C-alpha atoms as an extended CHARMM CRD file, in Angstrom:
* protein
*
       102  EXT
         1         1  MET       CA              6.4250000000       19.0300000000       -2.0080000000  PROA      1               0.0000000000
         2         2  ASP       CA             10.0400000000       18.2010000000       -1.1910000000  PROA      2               0.0000000000
         3         3  ALA       CA             11.4890000000       14.9000000000        0.0240000000  PROA      3               0.0000000000
         4         4  ASN       CA             10.7750000000       15.8400000000        3.6720000000  PROA      4               0.0000000000
         5         5  GLY       CA              7.0350000000       15.8950000000        2.9370000000  PROA      5               0.0000000000
         6         6  PHE       CA              7.0410000000       12.4920000000        1.2100000000  PROA      6               0.0000000000
         7         7  VAL       CA              4.2690000000       10.2340000000        2.5280000000  PROA      7               0.0000000000
         8         8  GLY       CA              4.3380000000        7.1570000000        0.2940000000  PROA      8               0.0000000000
         9         9  LEU       CA              3.0320000000        5.8970000000       -3.0110000000  PROA      9               0.0000000000
        10        10  SER       CA             -0.6000000000        6.1930000000       -4.0040000000  PROA      10              0.0000000000
        11        11  ALA       CA             -2.6040000000        3.6030000000       -5.8880000000  PROA      11              0.0000000000
        12        12  HSD       CA             -4.0330000000        4.7010000000       -9.2330000000  PROA      12              0.0000000000
        13        13  ALA       CA             -7.1420000000        3.9670000000      -11.2660000000  PROA      13              0.0000000000
        14        14  VAL       CA             -7.5040000000        4.4670000000      -15.0140000000  PROA      14              0.0000000000
        15        15  ASN       CA            -10.7180000000        5.4750000000      -16.7820000000  PROA      15              0.0000000000
        16        16  MET       CA            -10.2940000000        3.3070000000      -19.8800000000  PROA      16              0.0000000000
        17        17  ALA       CA            -12.8210000000        5.3220000000      -21.9160000000  PROA      17              0.0000000000
        18        18  THR       CA            -11.0870000000        8.6870000000      -21.4290000000  PROA      18              0.0000000000
        19        19  LYS       CA             -7.5700000000        7.4430000000      -20.5350000000  PROA      19              0.0000000000
        20        20  GLU       CA             -7.6480000000        9.6620000000      -17.4050000000  PROA      20              0.0000000000
        21        21  LEU       CA             -5.5190000000        8.6140000000      -14.4200000000  PROA      21              0.0000000000
        22        22  PHE       CA             -6.6850000000        9.1690000000      -10.8400000000  PROA      22              0.0000000000
        23        23  ALA       CA             -4.9020000000        8.6760000000       -7.5200000000  PROA      23              0.0000000000
        24        24  VAL       CA             -6.9600000000        6.4460000000       -5.2330000000  PROA      24              0.0000000000
        25        25  GLY       CA             -6.5110000000        8.0810000000       -1.8440000000  PROA      25              0.0000000000
        26        26  ALA       CA             -8.9840000000        5.7970000000       -0.1000000000  PROA      26              0.0000000000
        27        27  PHE       CA             -6.3320000000        3.0680000000        0.1940000000  PROA      27              0.0000000000
        28        28  GLY       CA             -3.9130000000        5.3770000000        1.9920000000  PROA      28              0.0000000000
        29        29  MET       CA             -0.3330000000        6.1200000000        0.9990000000  PROA      29              0.0000000000
        30        30  GLY       CA              1.3670000000        2.8170000000        1.6690000000  PROA      30              0.0000000000
        31        31  GLY       CA              3.1060000000        1.9330000000       -1.5660000000  PROA      31              0.0000000000
        32        32  TYR       CA              0.9280000000       -0.9850000000       -2.5920000000  PROA      32              0.0000000000
        33        33  GLU       CA              2.4680000000       -3.5990000000       -4.8380000000  PROA      33              0.0000000000
        34        34  LYS       CA             -0.5660000000       -5.7740000000       -5.4140000000  PROA      34              0.0000000000
        35        35  ILE       CA             -4.1380000000       -4.4840000000       -5.8420000000  PROA      35              0.0000000000
        36        36  VAL       CA             -6.8260000000       -6.8450000000       -7.0770000000  PROA      36              0.0000000000
        37        37  GLU       CA            -10.5160000000       -6.0220000000       -7.5290000000  PROA      37              0.0000000000
        38        38  PHE       CA            -12.8170000000       -8.8700000000       -6.5570000000  PROA      38              0.0000000000
        39        39  ASN       CA            -16.5610000000       -9.5020000000       -6.6340000000  PROA      39              0.0000000000
        40        40  CYS       CA            -17.9750000000       -8.7720000000       -3.1820000000  PROA      40              0.0000000000
        41        41  GLY       CA            -21.4970000000       -9.8290000000       -4.1700000000  PROA      41              0.0000000000
        42        42  SER       CA            -23.0280000000       -6.3330000000       -4.1200000000  PROA      42              0.0000000000
        43        43  THR       CA            -23.8680000000       -4.0270000000       -7.0110000000  PROA      43              0.0000000000
        44        44  ASP       CA            -23.6490000000       -1.0590000000       -4.6000000000  PROA      44              0.0000000000
        45        45  HSD       CA            -20.0490000000       -1.6820000000       -3.4890000000  PROA      45              0.0000000000
        46        46  VAL       CA            -16.5800000000       -2.1770000000       -4.9190000000  PROA      46              0.0000000000
        47        47  CYS       CA            -14.0260000000       -4.4550000000       -3.2360000000  PROA      47              0.0000000000
        48        48  PHE       CA            -10.2420000000       -4.5990000000       -3.5190000000  PROA      48              0.0000000000
        49        49  ALA       CA             -7.6210000000       -6.8410000000       -1.9470000000  PROA      49              0.0000000000
        50        50  ILE       CA             -4.4450000000       -4.8000000000       -1.3390000000  PROA      50              0.0000000000
        51        51  SER       CA             -1.0230000000       -5.5990000000        0.0480000000  PROA      51              0.0000000000
        52        52  GLY       CA              2.1230000000       -3.5770000000        0.5720000000  PROA      52              0.0000000000
        53        53  TYR       CA              5.7630000000       -4.0620000000       -0.3140000000  PROA      53              0.0000000000
        54        54  ASN       CA              6.8220000000       -5.3590000000        3.0820000000  PROA      54              0.0000000000
        55        55  GLY       CA              5.7610000000       -8.7240000000        4.4060000000  PROA      55              0.0000000000
        56        56  ASN       CA              6.8200000000      -12.3480000000        4.2090000000  PROA      56              0.0000000000
        57        57  PHE       CA              9.5050000000      -12.4950000000        1.5220000000  PROA      57              0.0000000000
        58        58  GLY       CA             10.5270000000      -16.0330000000        2.4930000000  PROA      58              0.0000000000
        59        59  TYR       CA             13.9480000000      -14.9790000000        3.7930000000  PROA      59              0.0000000000
        60        60  SER       CA             15.4060000000      -12.7480000000        6.4720000000  PROA      60              0.0000000000
        61        61  SER       CA             17.8690000000       -9.9460000000        5.8340000000  PROA      61              0.0000000000
        62        62  VAL       CA             18.5640000000       -9.5900000000        9.5810000000  PROA      62              0.0000000000
        63        63  ALA       CA             21.8770000000      -11.5040000000        9.5240000000  PROA      63              0.0000000000
        64        64  ARG       CA             23.1950000000       -9.3360000000        6.6810000000  PROA      64              0.0000000000
        65        65  LYS       CA             22.1790000000       -6.1530000000        8.5010000000  PROA      65              0.0000000000
        66        66  GLN       CA             23.7000000000       -7.3480000000       11.7830000000  PROA      66              0.0000000000
        67        67  ALA       CA             26.9910000000       -8.1200000000        9.9990000000  PROA      67              0.0000000000
        68        68  VAL       CA             27.2100000000       -4.4920000000        8.8530000000  PROA      68              0.0000000000
        69        69  THR       CA             25.6760000000       -2.7880000000       11.8920000000  PROA      69              0.0000000000
        70        70  PRO       CA             24.9350000000       -4.8450000000       15.0460000000  PROA      70              0.0000000000
        71        71  THR       CA             21.9300000000       -2.6930000000       16.0390000000  PROA      71              0.0000000000
        72        72  ARG       CA             19.6150000000       -0.1330000000       14.4920000000  PROA      72              0.0000000000
        73        73  ALA       CA             20.3820000000        3.6030000000       14.7870000000  PROA      73              0.0000000000
        74        74  ASP       CA             18.1750000000        3.8080000000       17.8880000000  PROA      74              0.0000000000
        75        75  GLY       CA             20.1250000000        0.9940000000       19.6090000000  PROA      75              0.0000000000
        76        76  THR       CA             17.4090000000       -1.6490000000       19.2840000000  PROA      76              0.0000000000
        77        77  ALA       CA             17.9280000000       -5.0380000000       17.6620000000  PROA      77              0.0000000000
        78        78  TRP       CA             17.0830000000       -5.7420000000       14.0270000000  PROA      78              0.0000000000
        79        79  ALA       CA             13.8210000000       -7.6940000000       13.5960000000  PROA      79              0.0000000000
        80        80  TRP       CA             12.6950000000      -10.1300000000       10.9110000000  PROA      80              0.0000000000
        81        81  PRO       CA              9.9270000000       -8.2770000000        8.9970000000  PROA      81              0.0000000000
        82        82  GLN       CA              7.7350000000      -11.3220000000        8.4170000000  PROA      82              0.0000000000
        83        83  ASP       CA              4.0540000000      -10.4770000000        7.8920000000  PROA      83              0.0000000000
        84        84  ILE       CA              4.3280000000       -6.9620000000        9.3310000000  PROA      84              0.0000000000
        85        85  VAL       CA              1.8360000000       -5.5950000000        6.7970000000  PROA      85              0.0000000000
        86        86  PRO       CA             -0.7020000000       -8.3310000000        6.0650000000  PROA      86              0.0000000000
        87        87  ALA       CA             -3.0800000000       -8.2380000000        3.1170000000  PROA      87              0.0000000000
        88        88  ARG       CA             -6.0810000000       -5.9400000000        3.5410000000  PROA      88              0.0000000000
        89        89  VAL       CA             -9.5550000000       -5.6360000000        2.0290000000  PROA      89              0.0000000000
        90        90  TYR       CA            -11.0240000000       -2.2800000000        0.9870000000  PROA      90              0.0000000000
        91        91  ILE       CA            -14.8080000000       -1.9880000000        0.5230000000  PROA      91              0.0000000000
        92        92  GLY       CA            -16.1270000000        1.2190000000       -1.0500000000  PROA      92              0.0000000000
        93        93  VAL       CA            -19.6210000000        2.4880000000       -1.8040000000  PROA      93              0.0000000000
        94        94  LYS       CA            -20.3520000000        3.1470000000       -5.5030000000  PROA      94              0.0000000000
        95        95  GLY       CA            -22.0970000000        6.2320000000       -6.8300000000  PROA      95              0.0000000000
        96        96  TYR       CA            -20.2980000000        9.0910000000       -5.0990000000  PROA      96              0.0000000000
        97        97  GLU       CA            -18.9530000000       11.9370000000       -7.2020000000  PROA      97              0.0000000000
        98        98  VAL       CA            -15.2070000000       12.4500000000       -7.0920000000  PROA      98              0.0000000000
        99        99  ARG       CA            -14.3260000000       16.0750000000       -6.3570000000  PROA      99              0.0000000000
       100       100  SER       CA            -11.0270000000       17.8400000000       -6.5740000000  PROA      100             0.0000000000
       101       101  LEU       CA             -9.5920000000       19.3560000000       -3.4130000000  PROA      101             0.0000000000
       102       102  GLY       CA             -7.7870000000       22.0160000000       -5.4660000000  PROA      102             0.0000000000
């Protein structure tokens, strides 16, 4: 795949017993910075709290961008990217065999 087919960063899981690494496609390809497993109270499910790179950084880069280029390439105004990708919860069902698509 070349740069034009780039879709994002996948999350990964490690089998500690075999040291195998697997891409976790169920989360999507969003480039997640923080992934935390938590107890969802069910032995039949697995739960993860995930959040992406963009969100509330506590500051706005809009003024800096406007100083260099007053508007975006499409002519619209720059926007403060506060909370544009909020935290999410993933709930999966345990016990399904992972199969290769290849």
